[in-house]
N, CA, C and O atoms as CSV, one atom per row, in Angstrom:
chain,resi,resn,atom,element,x,y,z
A,1,UNK,N,N,332.623,172.742,28.644
A,1,UNK,CA,C,332.233,171.824,29.706
A,1,UNK,C,C,330.892,171.150,29.282
A,1,UNK,O,O,330.013,171.812,28.730
A,2,UNK,N,N,330.757,169.867,29.542
A,2,UNK,CA,C,329.518,169.204,29.131
A,2,UNK,C,C,328.339,169.616,30.000
A,2,UNK,O,O,328.497,169.931,31.180
A,3,UNK,N,N,327.181,169.609,29.411
A,3,UNK,CA,C,325.921,169.927,30.128
A,3,UNK,C,C,325.504,168.695,30.849
A,3,UNK,O,O,325.203,167.679,30.222
A,4,UNK,N,N,325.476,168.756,32.203
A,4,UNK,CA,C,325.108,167.580,32.984
A,4,UNK,C,C,323.707,167.700,33.453
A,4,UNK,O,O,323.283,168.756,33.922
A,5,UNK,N,N,322.960,166.597,33.330
A,5,UNK,CA,C,321.571,166.648,33.851
A,5,UNK,C,C,321.627,166.386,35.357
A,5,UNK,O,O,322.573,165.779,35.859
A,6,UNK,N,N,320.610,166.848,36.060
A,6,UNK,CA,C,320.588,166.684,37.492
A,6,UNK,C,C,320.148,165.237,37.825
A,6,UNK,O,O,319.345,164.632,37.115
A,7,UNK,N,N,320.678,164.739,38.875
A,7,UNK,CA,C,320.273,163.389,39.291
A,7,UNK,C,C,318.896,163.435,39.896
A,7,UNK,O,O,318.466,164.501,40.338
A,8,UNK,N,N,318.174,162.316,39.937
A,8,UNK,CA,C,316.806,162.329,40.489
A,8,UNK,C,C,316.800,162.677,41.965
A,8,UNK,O,O,315.766,163.125,42.461
A,9,UNK,N,N,317.866,162.502,42.681
A,9,UNK,CA,C,317.952,162.739,44.121
A,9,UNK,C,C,318.714,164.066,44.385
A,9,UNK,O,O,319.526,164.133,45.308
A,10,UNK,N,N,318.462,165.075,43.609
A,10,UNK,CA,C,319.143,166.342,43.755
A,10,UNK,C,C,318.727,167.049,45.046
A,10,UNK,O,O,319.547,167.749,45.639
A,11,UNK,N,N,317.523,166.896,45.484
A,11,UNK,CA,C,317.011,167.558,46.670
A,11,UNK,C,C,317.587,166.801,47.911
A,11,UNK,O,O,317.380,165.593,48.029
A,12,UNK,N,N,318.294,167.487,48.818
A,12,UNK,CA,C,318.904,166.814,49.971
A,12,UNK,C,C,317.845,166.120,50.865
A,12,UNK,O,O,318.123,165.076,51.455
A,13,UNK,N,N,316.649,166.697,50.959
A,13,UNK,CA,C,315.644,166.064,51.796
A,13,UNK,C,C,315.159,164.769,51.160
A,13,UNK,O,O,314.927,163.799,51.881
A,14,UNK,N,N,314.999,164.712,49.873
A,14,UNK,CA,C,314.608,163.483,49.183
A,14,UNK,C,C,315.711,162.441,49.334
A,14,UNK,O,O,315.418,161.264,49.545
A,15,UNK,N,N,316.969,162.852,49.229
A,15,UNK,CA,C,318.065,161.966,49.308
A,15,UNK,C,C,318.141,161.345,50.706
A,15,UNK,O,O,318.411,160.151,50.838
A,16,UNK,N,N,317.902,162.150,51.755
A,16,UNK,CA,C,317.919,161.653,53.166
A,16,UNK,C,C,316.780,160.713,53.385
A,16,UNK,O,O,316.940,159.684,54.042
A,17,UNK,N,N,315.585,161.051,52.830
A,17,UNK,CA,C,314.416,160.170,52.968
A,17,UNK,C,C,314.668,158.835,52.320
A,17,UNK,O,O,314.297,157.802,52.879
A,18,UNK,N,N,315.271,158.823,51.186
A,18,UNK,CA,C,315.543,157.622,50.429
A,18,UNK,C,C,316.600,156.777,51.241
A,18,UNK,O,O,316.469,155.557,51.339
A,19,UNK,N,N,317.588,157.417,51.785
A,19,UNK,CA,C,318.601,156.697,52.531
A,19,UNK,C,C,318.000,156.033,53.776
A,19,UNK,O,O,318.282,154.865,54.042
A,20,UNK,N,N,317.190,156.750,54.529
A,20,UNK,CA,C,316.568,156.196,55.704
A,20,UNK,C,C,315.687,155.017,55.306
A,20,UNK,O,O,315.791,153.950,55.912
A,21,UNK,N,N,314.824,155.177,54.304
A,21,UNK,CA,C,313.953,154.091,53.914
A,21,UNK,C,C,314.738,152.876,53.463
A,21,UNK,O,O,314.313,151.748,53.713
A,22,UNK,N,N,315.892,153.076,52.791
A,22,UNK,CA,C,316.714,151.980,52.351
A,22,UNK,C,C,317.281,151.234,53.555
A,22,UNK,O,O,317.278,150.003,53.568
A,23,UNK,N,N,317.757,151.938,54.544
A,23,UNK,CA,C,318.328,151.321,55.771
A,23,UNK,C,C,317.224,150.604,56.594
A,23,UNK,O,O,317.432,149.500,57.097
A,24,UNK,N,N,316.074,151.244,56.712
A,24,UNK,CA,C,314.987,150.627,57.487
A,24,UNK,C,C,314.435,149.375,56.839
A,24,UNK,O,O,313.988,148.456,57.525
A,25,UNK,N,N,314.465,149.339,55.495
A,25,UNK,CA,C,313.942,148.175,54.841
A,25,UNK,C,C,314.751,146.920,55.080
A,25,UNK,O,O,314.268,145.801,54.908
A,26,UNK,N,N,316.015,147.134,55.488
A,26,UNK,CA,C,316.920,146.004,55.693
A,26,UNK,C,C,316.752,145.404,57.076
A,26,UNK,O,O,317.174,144.271,57.308
A,27,UNK,N,N,316.145,146.140,58.003
A,27,UNK,CA,C,315.957,145.651,59.342
A,27,UNK,C,C,314.487,145.585,59.679
A,27,UNK,O,O,313.698,146.429,59.254
A,28,UNK,N,N,314.121,144.556,60.462
A,28,UNK,CA,C,312.749,144.453,60.897
A,28,UNK,C,C,312.594,145.225,62.184
A,28,UNK,O,O,313.207,144.898,63.200
A,29,UNK,N,N,311.772,146.251,62.131
A,29,UNK,CA,C,311.531,147.091,63.301
A,29,UNK,C,C,310.292,146.676,64.002
A,29,UNK,O,O,309.208,146.657,63.419
A,30,UNK,N,N,310.445,146.329,65.301
A,30,UNK,CA,C,309.286,145.926,66.077
A,30,UNK,C,C,309.006,146.964,67.131
A,30,UNK,O,O,309.881,147.394,67.883
A,31,UNK,N,N,307.767,147.342,67.151
A,31,UNK,CA,C,307.349,148.353,68.176
A,31,UNK,C,C,307.099,147.639,69.507
A,31,UNK,O,O,306.566,146.530,69.519
A,32,UNK,N,N,307.466,148.245,70.596
A,32,UNK,CA,C,307.244,147.574,71.904
A,32,UNK,C,C,305.743,147.502,72.187
A,32,UNK,O,O,304.982,148.420,71.881
A,33,UNK,N,N,305.347,146.370,72.785
A,33,UNK,CA,C,303.953,146.185,73.135
A,33,UNK,C,C,303.661,146.979,74.405
A,33,UNK,O,O,304.432,146.921,75.364
A,34,UNK,N,N,302.524,147.740,74.419
A,34,UNK,CA,C,302.186,148.455,75.641
A,34,UNK,C,C,301.729,147.453,76.688
A,34,UNK,O,O,301.090,146.443,76.394
A,35,UNK,N,N,302.098,147.792,77.964
A,35,UNK,CA,C,301.681,146.961,79.081
A,35,UNK,C,C,300.254,147.299,79.451
A,35,UNK,O,O,299.857,148.461,79.537
A,36,UNK,N,N,299.494,146.228,79.667
A,36,UNK,CA,C,298.069,146.406,80.062
A,36,UNK,C,C,298.016,146.873,81.462
A,36,UNK,O,O,298.682,146.294,82.320
A,37,UNK,N,N,297.251,147.903,81.752
A,37,UNK,CA,C,297.104,148.403,83.080
A,37,UNK,C,C,295.954,147.634,83.764
A,37,UNK,O,O,294.867,147.480,83.207
A,38,UNK,N,N,296.227,147.173,84.954
A,38,UNK,CA,C,295.229,146.448,85.714
A,38,UNK,C,C,294.666,147.370,86.757
A,38,UNK,O,O,295.417,148.010,87.492
A,39,UNK,N,N,293.359,147.450,86.836
A,39,UNK,CA,C,292.711,148.230,87.833
A,39,UNK,C,C,292.261,147.407,89.009
A,39,UNK,O,O,291.956,146.220,88.890
A,40,UNK,N,N,292.226,148.071,90.162
A,40,UNK,CA,C,291.780,147.407,91.376
A,40,UNK,C,C,290.285,147.251,91.282
A,40,UNK,O,O,289.598,148.271,91.217
A,41,UNK,N,N,289.704,146.020,91.268
A,41,UNK,CA,C,288.296,145.821,91.086
A,41,UNK,C,C,287.509,146.468,92.215
A,41,UNK,O,O,286.408,146.969,91.981
A,42,UNK,N,N,288.042,146.472,93.432
A,42,UNK,CA,C,287.297,147.097,94.546
A,42,UNK,C,C,287.192,148.618,94.380
A,42,UNK,O,O,286.176,149.215,94.735
A,43,UNK,N,N,288.243,149.237,93.841
A,43,UNK,CA,C,288.201,150.676,93.600
A,43,UNK,C,C,287.253,151.014,92.465
A,43,UNK,O,O,286.552,152.025,92.502
A,44,UNK,N,N,287.239,150.155,91.455
A,44,UNK,CA,C,286.357,150.383,90.315
A,44,UNK,C,C,284.886,150.283,90.753
A,44,UNK,O,O,284.067,151.092,90.317
A,45,UNK,N,N,284.544,149.332,91.586
A,45,UNK,CA,C,283.213,149.167,92.094
A,45,UNK,C,C,282.787,150.351,92.947
A,45,UNK,O,O,281.665,150.843,92.827
A,46,UNK,N,N,283.693,150.806,93.813
A,46,UNK,CA,C,283.411,151.917,94.653
A,46,UNK,C,C,283.186,153.208,93.850
A,46,UNK,O,O,282.265,153.975,94.133
A,47,UNK,N,N,284.030,153.430,92.863
A,47,UNK,CA,C,283.866,154.649,92.052
A,47,UNK,C,C,282.593,154.607,91.246
A,47,UNK,O,O,281.935,155.631,91.063
A,48,UNK,N,N,282.232,153.415,90.754
A,48,UNK,CA,C,281.006,153.296,89.948
A,48,UNK,C,C,279.814,153.531,90.856
A,48,UNK,O,O,278.853,154.184,90.447
A,49,UNK,N,N,279.850,153.023,92.062
A,49,UNK,CA,C,278.730,153.215,93.038
A,49,UNK,C,C,278.506,154.717,93.299
A,49,UNK,O,O,277.370,155.192,93.275
A,50,UNK,N,N,279.543,155.418,93.533
A,50,UNK,CA,C,279.419,156.864,93.764
A,50,UNK,C,C,279.036,157.627,92.515
A,50,UNK,O,O,278.321,158.625,92.601
A,51,UNK,N,N,279.496,157.181,91.351
A,51,UNK,CA,C,279.122,157.845,90.153
A,51,UNK,C,C,277.664,157.678,89.741
A,51,UNK,O,O,277.062,158.564,89.134
A,52,UNK,N,N,277.135,156.555,90.079
A,52,UNK,CA,C,275.713,156.267,89.724
A,52,UNK,C,C,274.769,157.138,90.546
A,52,UNK,O,O,273.728,157.551,90.036
A,53,UNK,N,N,275.097,157.424,91.784
A,53,UNK,CA,C,274.146,158.220,92.607
A,53,UNK,C,C,274.457,159.665,92.624
A,53,UNK,O,O,273.621,160.465,93.044
A,54,UNK,N,N,275.688,160.069,92.162
A,54,UNK,CA,C,276.071,161.483,92.225
A,54,UNK,C,C,275.202,162.474,91.486
A,54,UNK,O,O,274.820,163.510,92.030
A,55,UNK,N,N,274.886,162.146,90.223
A,55,UNK,CA,C,274.082,163.008,89.414
A,55,UNK,C,C,272.702,163.227,89.922
A,55,UNK,O,O,272.181,164.342,89.928
A,56,UNK,N,N,272.110,162.134,90.354
A,56,UNK,CA,C,270.740,162.190,90.874
A,56,UNK,C,C,270.708,163.003,92.160
A,56,UNK,O,O,269.798,163.809,92.354
A,57,UNK,N,N,271.692,162.806,93.051
A,57,UNK,CA,C,271.737,163.543,94.317
A,57,UNK,C,C,271.930,165.037,94.018
A,57,UNK,O,O,271.336,165.896,94.671
A,58,UNK,N,N,272.752,165.319,93.045
A,58,UNK,CA,C,272.983,166.798,92.729
A,58,UNK,C,C,271.741,167.394,92.163
A,58,UNK,O,O,271.363,168.501,92.544
A,59,UNK,N,N,271.059,166.676,91.226
A,59,UNK,CA,C,269.856,167.175,90.612
A,59,UNK,C,C,268.758,167.408,91.618
A,59,UNK,O,O,267.982,168.354,91.482
A,60,UNK,N,N,268.678,166.557,92.633
A,60,UNK,CA,C,267.633,166.689,93.667
A,60,UNK,C,C,267.849,167.931,94.526
A,60,UNK,O,O,266.889,168.467,95.080
A,61,UNK,N,N,269.092,168.398,94.646
A,61,UNK,CA,C,269.389,169.573,95.451
A,61,UNK,C,C,269.175,170.887,94.702
A,61,UNK,O,O,269.010,171.939,95.320
A,62,UNK,N,N,269.177,170.823,93.369
A,62,UNK,CA,C,269.012,172.031,92.540
A,62,UNK,C,C,267.581,172.470,92.455
A,62,UNK,O,O,266.661,171.654,92.482
A,63,UNK,N,N,267.398,173.765,92.353
A,63,UNK,CA,C,266.040,174.285,92.139
A,63,UNK,C,C,265.716,174.117,90.651
A,63,UNK,O,O,266.606,173.795,89.863
A,64,UNK,N,N,264.457,174.331,90.257
A,64,UNK,CA,C,264.061,174.165,88.926
A,64,UNK,C,C,264.755,175.175,88.016
A,64,UNK,O,O,265.077,174.864,86.870
A,65,UNK,N,N,264.987,176.407,88.538
A,65,UNK,CA,C,265.653,177.431,87.743
A,65,UNK,C,C,267.120,177.064,87.557
A,65,UNK,O,O,267.673,177.306,86.483
A,66,UNK,N,N,267.762,176.493,88.557
A,66,UNK,CA,C,269.185,176.083,88.443
A,66,UNK,C,C,269.331,174.961,87.475
A,66,UNK,O,O,270.281,174.929,86.693
A,67,UNK,N,N,268.376,174.004,87.509
A,67,UNK,CA,C,268.425,172.877,86.559
A,67,UNK,C,C,268.216,173.375,85.118
A,67,UNK,O,O,268.845,172.848,84.200
A,68,UNK,N,N,267.378,174.342,84.904
A,68,UNK,CA,C,267.092,174.890,83.595
A,68,UNK,C,C,268.362,175.627,83.092
A,68,UNK,O,O,268.730,175.463,81.929
A,69,UNK,N,N,269.029,176.425,83.932
A,69,UNK,CA,C,270.239,177.117,83.530
A,69,UNK,C,C,271.334,176.140,83.141
A,69,UNK,O,O,272.048,176.325,82.155
A,70,UNK,N,N,271.441,175.081,83.959
A,70,UNK,CA,C,272.486,174.044,83.715
A,70,UNK,C,C,272.190,173.384,82.372
A,70,UNK,O,O,273.114,173.160,81.589
A,71,UNK,N,N,270.972,173.077,82.095
A,71,UNK,CA,C,270.571,172.405,80.822
A,71,UNK,C,C,270.852,173.314,79.646
A,71,UNK,O,O,271.361,172.860,78.621
A,72,UNK,N,N,270.530,174.596,79.775
A,72,UNK,CA,C,270.784,175.576,78.717
A,72,UNK,C,C,272.297,175.723,78.449
A,72,UNK,O,O,272.720,175.832,77.298
A,73,UNK,N,N,273.091,175.723,79.508
A,73,UNK,CA,C,274.541,175.829,79.377
A,73,UNK,C,C,275.074,174.613,78.610
A,73,UNK,O,O,275.911,174.746,77.718
A,74,UNK,N,N,274.570,173.420,78.977
A,74,UNK,CA,C,275.035,172.188,78.317
A,74,UNK,C,C,274.650,172.190,76.831
A,74,UNK,O,O,275.430,171.758,75.983
A,75,UNK,N,N,273.443,172.678,76.525
A,75,UNK,CA,C,272.967,172.707,75.170
A,75,UNK,C,C,273.824,173.667,74.339
A,75,UNK,O,O,274.187,173.352,73.205
A,76,UNK,N,N,274.152,174.853,74.907
A,76,UNK,CA,C,274.973,175.823,74.252
A,76,UNK,C,C,276.339,175.203,73.968
A,76,UNK,O,O,276.870,175.379,72.871
A,77,UNK,N,N,276.901,174.504,74.898
A,77,UNK,CA,C,278.209,173.888,74.717
A,77,UNK,C,C,278.170,172.864,73.596
A,77,UNK,O,O,279.096,172.795,72.788
A,78,UNK,N,N,277.102,172.064,73.537
A,78,UNK,CA,C,276.966,171.084,72.437
A,78,UNK,C,C,276.893,171.759,71.104
A,78,UNK,O,O,277.563,171.329,70.165
A,79,UNK,N,N,276.087,172.826,70.978
A,79,UNK,CA,C,275.907,173.516,69.706
A,79,UNK,C,C,277.170,174.227,69.266
A,79,UNK,O,O,277.492,174.264,68.079
A,80,UNK,N,N,277.909,174.812,70.264
A,80,UNK,CA,C,279.180,175.496,69.923
A,80,UNK,C,C,280.175,174.519,69.425
A,80,UNK,O,O,280.887,174.828,68.470
A,81,UNK,N,N,280.279,173.348,70.008
A,81,UNK,CA,C,281.227,172.323,69.590
A,81,UNK,C,C,280.829,171.820,68.191
A,81,UNK,O,O,281.696,171.533,67.365
A,82,UNK,N,N,279.520,171.716,67.929
A,82,UNK,CA,C,279.055,171.232,66.617
A,82,UNK,C,C,279.406,172.187,65.514
A,82,UNK,O,O,279.788,171.763,64.424
A,83,UNK,N,N,279.285,173.485,65.777
A,83,UNK,CA,C,279.573,174.500,64.744
A,83,UNK,C,C,281.007,174.565,64.392
A,83,UNK,O,O,281.337,174.857,63.243
A,84,UNK,N,N,281.935,174.296,65.368
A,84,UNK,CA,C,283.366,174.422,65.109
A,84,UNK,C,C,283.920,173.279,64.296
A,84,UNK,O,O,284.995,173.375,63.704
A,85,UNK,N,N,283.117,172.120,64.276
A,85,UNK,CA,C,283.605,170.927,63.504
A,85,UNK,C,C,283.289,171.056,62.068
A,85,UNK,O,O,283.616,170.167,61.282
């Protein structure tokens, strides 16, 4: 029996990949355009208004010790996140 060499596409995964690429190259595939979400300008303004005063109002109610603990917790979270990256 003659000694036959293996074809370049002997691996079934490579053969499938090649077949899909060949088929896709014959057709122009267009991705659908995402629809732009429109926000209600009145709701945006209202949310921004509350967001601007919320942090200052909360900070004014905290004691100096509570503010210090909150700041230390935030700093710890930033450093922990930085170490994991």
